[in-house]
C-alpha positions in Angstrom: -6.6 -60.4 36.3 -6.1 -58.9 39.7 -3.8 -56.0 40.9 -0.9 -56.1 43.0 1.7 -53.9 44.4 5.2 -54.2 46.1 5.7 -52.4 49.3 8.5 -51.9 51.6 8.7 -49.9 54.9 11.3 -47.4 53.9 9.9 -44.4 55.7 8.2 -43.9 59.0 5.5 -46.4 60.2 2.7 -43.9 59.9 3.4 -42.9 56.4 3.9 -46.5 55.5 0.3 -47.4 56.9 -1.3 -44.5 54.8 0.6 -45.7 51.8 -0.7 -49.1 52.1 -4.2 -48.1 52.9 -4.4 -45.8 50.0 -3.2 -48.6 47.6 -6.0 -50.9 48.8 -8.5 -48.0 48.5 -7.4 -47.4 45.2 -7.9 -51.1 44.0 -4.9 -53.0 44.9 -6.0 -56.6 45.9 -2.5 -58.1 46.7 0.3 -56.3 48.5 3.9 -58.0 48.6 6.9 -57.5 50.8 10.0 -59.3 51.1 13.7 -59.3 52.4 17.1 -59.7 51.0 19.6 -58.4 53.4 17.2 -55.8 54.7 14.8 -55.5 57.7 12.7 -58.9 57.9 9.5 -59.0 56.2 7.6 -60.9 58.8 7.2 -57.6 61.0 6.2 -55.5 57.9 3.4 -58.2 57.0 2.1 -58.1 60.3 1.8 -54.1 60.4 0.1 -54.6 56.9 -2.5 -56.9 58.6 -3.2 -54.4 60.9 -3.7 -51.2 58.8 -5.4 -53.2 55.8 -8.8 -55.0 55.7 -9.2 -56.6 52.3 -5.9 -56.9 50.3 -4.4 -60.1 50.4 -0.7 -59.7 52.0 2.0 -62.0 50.7 5.8 -62.6 51.0 8.0 -62.2 48.0 10.1 -63.6 49.2 11.0 -65.2 52.4 14.3 -67.0 51.9 14.1 -70.7 52.6 17.4 -71.1 54.1 17.2 -68.7 57.0 14.4 -70.3 58.6 13.5 -73.9 59.6 10.3 -75.5 57.5 8.3 -75.5 60.8 9.2 -71.8 61.6 8.1 -70.8 58.1 4.8 -73.0 58.8 4.2 -71.2 62.1 5.0 -67.9 60.8 2.6 -68.3 58.1 -0.3 -69.5 60.7 0.5 -66.4 62.7 0.2 -63.8 59.7 -2.7 -65.7 58.4 -4.6 -65.2 61.8 -3.6 -61.6 62.1 -4.8 -60.9 58.6 -8.2 -63.3 59.0 -7.0 -65.5 56.2 -5.6 -63.0 53.8 -2.0 -64.3 53.5 0.2 -66.0 50.9 3.5 -67.8 51.7 5.8 -66.7 49.2 9.0 -68.7 49.4 12.4 -68.6 47.3 15.9 -69.9 47.5 17.5 -66.4 47.0 20.9 -66.8 45.9 24.5 -67.7 47.2 25.8 -64.4 47.6 23.2 -63.5 50.1 22.6 -66.9 51.8 26.2 -67.6 52.4 27.4 -64.1 52.5 25.2 -62.8 54.9 23.3 -65.6 56.5 26.3 -67.9 56.7 24.3 -70.9 55.5 25.4 -73.2 52.8 23.3 -72.8 49.8 22.7 -76.4 48.6 20.1 -78.5 46.9 17.3 -75.6 46.5 14.9 -77.7 44.5 14.8 -80.6 46.9 14.8 -78.3 49.9 11.8 -76.4 48.3 9.9 -79.6 47.9 10.4 -80.8 51.4 9.4 -77.3 53.1 6.1 -77.1 51.0 5.2 -80.9 52.4 6.3 -79.9 55.8 4.2 -76.7 55.8 1.4 -78.5 54.4 1.7 -81.0 57.2 1.8 -78.5 59.8 -1.2 -76.8 58.7 -3.3 -80.0 58.5 -2.2 -80.3 62.2 -0.6 -83.7 61.6 1.7 -85.1 64.1 4.8 -84.1 62.2 7.3 -86.9 61.0 9.3 -85.9 58.1 12.4 -88.0 56.9 14.0 -86.3 54.0 17.3 -85.8 52.4 17.5 -82.4 53.8 15.0 -82.0 56.9 14.5 -84.8 59.5 11.7 -84.1 62.1 11.9 -85.2 64.7 15.8 -85.6 64.4 17.0 -89.1 63.4 18.6 -91.3 66.0 22.2 -90.3 66.7 21.7 -86.6 65.4 20.7 -84.9 68.5 19.9 -85.8 72.2 17.5 -88.6 71.3 14.8 -86.6 73.3 12.8 -85.3 70.4 9.3 -86.5 69.7 6.6 -86.0 66.9 4.4 -83.2 67.7 1.5 -81.4 65.8 1.2 -77.5 66.1 -0.8 -76.5 69.1 -2.6 -73.8 67.5 -5.7 -74.1 65.2 -4.9 -72.4 62.0 -7.4 -70.2 60.3 -7.1 -72.4 57.1 -5.5 -75.9 56.7 -4.3 -74.9 53.3 -2.4 -71.6 53.0 -1.5 -70.8 49.6 2.1 -71.2 48.7 4.0 -69.4 45.8 7.5 -70.0 44.7 10.0 -67.5 43.2 11.7 -69.5 40.5 13.8 -68.9 37.4 15.8 -72.0 36.3 13.7 -74.6 34.4 13.9 -77.3 36.6 12.8 -74.8 39.5 10.0 -73.5 37.2 8.8 -76.9 36.5 8.7 -78.0 40.1 6.9 -74.9 41.1 4.1 -75.6 38.2 3.7 -79.0 39.9 3.6 -78.4 43.6 2.7 -74.7 44.4 -0.3 -72.4 44.1 1.5 -69.7 42.5 4.5 -68.6 40.6 6.7 -65.4 41.5 9.1 -64.9 38.2 11.3 -61.8 38.6 12.1 -59.9 35.3 9.2 -61.4 33.5 9.2 -60.2 30.1 5.7 -61.4 28.7 6.5 -61.2 25.1 9.2 -63.7 25.5 8.3 -65.6 28.7 7.0 -68.6 26.6 10.5 -68.9 25.1 12.0 -69.2 28.3 9.4 -71.1 30.5 6.9 -72.4 28.4 8.5 -76.0 28.2 8.9 -76.0 31.8 5.5 -74.9 32.8 3.8 -77.4 30.6 5.9 -80.2 32.0 5.1 -79.2 35.6 1.4 -78.7 35.0 1.2 -82.1 33.5 2.0 -83.6 36.9 -0.1 -81.0 39.0 -2.7 -82.2 41.4 -5.9 -80.8 40.2 -6.8 -79.9 43.7 -4.3 -77.1 43.9 -6.3 -75.5 41.2 -5.1 -73.3 38.2 -1.3 -71.9 38.7 -1.5 -68.3 39.8 1.4 -66.2 38.3 2.5 -62.8 39.6 4.4 -60.4 37.5 4.4 -56.9 36.1 6.6 -53.7 36.5 6.8 -50.1 37.1 3.5 -47.8 36.5 3.2 -44.5 35.1 0.5 -43.1 32.7 0.8 -40.0 30.7 1.8 -38.7 27.4 5.4 -37.3 29.0 6.4 -40.1 31.2 8.3 -42.5 28.7 11.8 -41.0 30.3 10.7 -42.6 33.6 11.3 -46.2 32.2 15.1 -45.4 32.7 14.4 -45.2 36.5 14.7 -49.3 36.2 18.1 -49.3 34.9 20.2 -49.0 38.0 18.4 -51.9 39.6 18.2 -54.2 36.5 22.0 -53.4 36.3 22.5 -54.6 40.1 20.7 -57.8 39.3 22.2 -58.6 36.0 25.6 -57.4 36.8 26.3 -57.7 40.7 23.6 -59.9 42.2 25.8 -62.9 42.2 29.2 -64.1 41.2 30.5 -63.9 37.6 30.2 -67.9 37.3 26.7 -67.9 39.1 24.1 -65.2 38.5 20.8 -66.5 37.9 19.3 -63.0 36.7 22.2 -62.7 34.2 21.5 -66.2 32.8 17.8 -65.0 32.4 19.1 -61.9 30.3 21.2 -64.4 28.4 18.4 -66.6 27.7 16.0 -63.6 26.3 18.6 -63.2 23.6 21.0 -60.7 25.1 24.2 -62.8 25.6 26.6 -59.9 24.5 24.7 -57.2 26.5 24.7 -59.5 29.7 28.3 -60.2 29.5 29.3 -56.5 29.0 26.9 -55.6 31.9 28.4 -57.9 34.3 32.0 -56.7 33.3 31.1 -53.2 33.9 29.5 -53.6 37.4 31.9 -56.1 38.8 34.5 -53.6 37.5 33.0 -50.8 39.4 31.2 -48.9 36.7 27.8 -49.1 37.6 26.5 -46.2 35.5 28.1 -47.8 32.5 26.3 -51.2 33.5 23.0 -49.3 33.6 23.4 -47.6 30.5 23.9 -51.4 28.7 20.6 -52.5 30.0 18.7 -53.4 26.9 15.8 -50.6 26.0 13.6 -53.3 24.5 13.7 -55.3 27.6 13.2 -52.1 29.8 10.1 -51.0 27.7 8.6 -54.7 27.6 8.8 -55.1 31.2 7.1 -51.9 32.2 3.7 -50.2 32.4 5.1 -46.6 31.6 3.7 -44.6 28.8 0.6 -43.3 27.5 -2.8 -45.1 27.9 -2.4 -46.9 24.7 0.9 -48.0 25.6 -0.2 -49.4 29.1 -3.2 -51.1 27.6 -0.9 -53.1 25.1 1.3 -54.2 28.0 -1.6 -55.4 30.0 -2.7 -57.3 26.9 0.6 -58.8 26.7 0.8 -59.8 30.5 -2.7 -61.4 30.2 -1.9 -63.1 27.2 1.4 -64.5 29.0 -1.0 -66.1 31.7 -0.2 -63.5 34.4 -3.2 -63.7 37.0 -1.7 -61.0 39.5 -0.4 -57.8 37.7 2.2 -56.5 40.2 3.1 -52.7 39.9 5.2 -50.1 41.4 3.7 -46.7 40.8 6.5 -44.3 40.1 4.7 -41.4 38.0 3.7 -37.9 39.3 0.1 -39.0 39.5 0.7 -42.3 41.6 -2.6 -43.3 43.2 -4.6 -41.9 40.1 -2.4 -44.1 38.1 -3.4 -47.1 40.4 -7.0 -46.3 40.1 -6.8 -46.0 36.5 -5.3 -49.2 36.1 -7.6 -51.0 38.6 -10.5 -49.7 36.3 -8.9 -51.2 33.2 -8.4 -54.4 34.7 -12.1 -54.5 35.9 
């Protein structure tokens, strides 16, 4: 199991650069950054490529609706070159609240779009002359859809690698099955290792049965907040506001993917109450309703014995990259301890 960390440029660039380098020096092998309706992730990943030398840099995630498939492929080529072959393209559909509400793009056919984007990206990286006639994307545009002047092209650059790894963020059964079939890795959010098999075991097995052996084993990236000590248990509650946002407010009442995961974990009543409270304006009340059992199970916050137990649970659930967010008073020391445990 390798060690990863999620990072974002929320302070000045110099401090962010020092933080990223400290994580790398402490033993973090994967650095992940994403975008929702924040600053873009691409500029941050280019910065990370410049201030680090060993860690793999991944997007978690680039929303697939806000860029054309070929732009995603070109972006991957650029960051892979800047990082000297250390890039992972992490893709995800995000949700209709962000895609339609912020980007102004219809949220439709996420599974089919993801498959086509993966096919197009891999064709670009092979330097094929691009000809794709799918239900969602046509390259070049079909007759009658444009000026008629488009022609099949291949990327002018020579990519550092002709097969950049693609990881997909997915939660629904069909989407997880598709991820296991066609992607190099999986980026599940709110992954509770003790119950992951109940939610996704069947979907993963079905997808892996159709998987091309050339893809290699499916990488799984999951984890949680990190703090090691005898008096840090109270820090687990720091996860409550963000979990309440996802379970209660990250989506409409009739369509919230994260709320559905909470229900599938067995917390149907809590999921409904959290959503009612959050959408009703009671965010603190919603946070208080997030189940303690869930928070404890997804965290790496506690004494050394507890953290070792959680590492074993994530490993048993198939996680290959343990992704952490250090939140304790001894952040880098905790990262180094965890890196040594994994080693």
